[in-house]
Residue, then its C-alpha position, 0 to 999 in steps of 0.5 A: x500500500x505504501x512503499x515506506x510506511x505501511x500503516x501510519x502514512x497516507x495511501x500512496x499505492x507506490x510499493x508494488x514495483x519496489x516490493x516485486x523487484x526486491x522479492x526477485x532480488x532476494x530469491x534469485x528471480x529474473x525480474x529484479x526491476x519489478x516490471x511484471x507487477x505492472x503487467x496483466x493478461x488480455x482476453x486473448x490469453x485468458x479466453x475462458x475467464x474473460x468470457x465468463x466474467x463478461x457474460x455473467x457477473x463480476x465486481x470491481x470492488x471485491x477484496x480479500x478480507x485481510x492483508x495476510x499471507x495466502x495460507x492464512x487468508x484462506x481461513x477467512x473463506x471458511x470462518x470469516x476470521x483467522x482468530x488473530x493469525x497473520x502467518x501460516x499456522x504450520x510455522x507455529x503448529x497452531x490451529x483454529x477453534x472458530x466456528x466454520x460455515x460447515x458447522x452452521x450448515x450442519x446445524x440446519x441439516x444442509x448437505x455439503x461437500x468439499x471437493x479437493x483438486x490435489x492429494x497431499x503427502x498423507x494420501x488425503x485430499x487437501x483442505x483448509x478445513x483440517x486447520x479448524x480443530x477438533x471439528x475439521x478432523x472429524x469430517x473426512x467422509x465429506x472431503x473428496x477428490x475433485x473427480x467426485x464433483x464430476x460424478x455428482x454432477x452426472x448423477x444429479x447428487x451435488x450437495x446443497x453447498x459445495x466448496x472446491x479447494x484449488x490445485x496448488x500441487x498440480x498447478x491448476x490453481x491459475x498461478x502464473x509463473x515459472x513451473x506453472x501455467x495460468x492458462x492450464x489453471x484457467x482451462x481447468x476451472x472452465x471445465x468445472x463451470x461448463x460441467x455444471x452448466x451441462x448438468x441437471x444441477x445448472x437450473x438452480x445453482x450458483x458458481x462463485x469463483x474468487x481468489x485468496x489474495x492478489x499476488x502483489x500485482x499493481x492495483x490503482x484502487x486502495x483497500x477498504x479501511x474501517x471508517x475511511x472512504x476508498x481512495x484510488x490512484x488517478x491521473x490529472x492535470x498535475x500528474x498522478x495522485x491519490x484521491x477519492x474513488x470513482x463511485x459514490x459508494x467509495x465515498x462512504x466510510x467503509x465498515x470493516x470491523x475486526x471479526x472477533x476483536x482478537x488482536x494479532x497473535x503471531x506478529x514478528x519483528x518488523x511486521x506492521x501493527x493492525x487489528x484486522x480492520x482493513x482488507x487486502x487488495x482487490x481480487x477477481x470475482x466471477x459469478x456464474x448462474x442461470x440467475x446471474x445478471x448478464x454483463x453485470x459489474x458490481x461497484x459495491x465494496x465488499x470482501x469475500x466473506x460476503x460469499x459466507x453472508x450470501x450462504x447464511x441468508x440463503x439457508x437462514x444461518x446466523x453470522x459467523x463473525x462481525x465481519x461477514x455480518x457487515x458484508x452485503x449479501x450479494x443479492x445485487x448480482x442476481x435476478x430471481x424474478x425473471x426467466x433464468x438463463x438455462x441455455x447459455x452459450x459456451x466460451x471459446x476453447x481456453x488456449x494453453x500455449x502461452x510460454x512463461x519466459x521470466x527473462x522476457x517478461x522482466x524486460x522493458x517494453 
């Protein structure tokens, strides 16, 4: 957010290139100038994601819920909190005791299943749910390989709530970079969505795809900070400057409460202070459903615990924490009154031929 002062200074959005280049230098990578932090993929590169986002619904104010590492922020997708953790639980052999969305579903007798793309070294499908103890360690029968997702679609036995874990190990998680292919990941996710569209479950389903964090790529829009309006970097007569966001909803004081009042419990020397009252940066969102408003772009600021809020409203469940309680319920993405889109066209085939050349990507244009 700020190159020189991550907490106390004004929002400058000037640290992306610096931090990207420093990371490359510290880890022996090619892009020591941080050029790739300013890059992006076009619709020619990512045919399927662009198609789904533009044909169905998306958002340009959808945020990761906290400025923390991947392993930790993913916990928020299940429990709307990390119970004070900012670093991976494996580093301190820790776990969470927070209530998860799955426990709320259990209490309402709503069926659920976790489909995992990858199998871990222990031979079990990988899931973040095991970080919630003791509950997560007792649910193995409902944590299944991704192949079961396609079987359930074919048989019409999809549960009422499905959670899909990404393919970190098999490189099908849409990470770009050396040794992975964002196109391969995009092709795989497209196969998950098209299988749903072509199944009997499509008529009353909603598929929501988002990401755990933005990966350090440049963003001209600032995070949501409790009690402050959203700001963004823009170009004016005097050059680049940070000022008010472009939408009326940006001007409101954002409501980003600490989920449970728990302060950070594992800060290290040099970590910025904080109380979980701000989000991380924006992340992509794709909402695919026969009820999704076509070509819809939401400008309402929310973090991805809004997905939990949506599930809670759908099934009459209580909130998990103050954070998901504060989120919009995502109702604006849908039209449940008119005839649903039961026979959408299919996207063009997602190419997988893009070559990752770190040296070329790090070269100035």
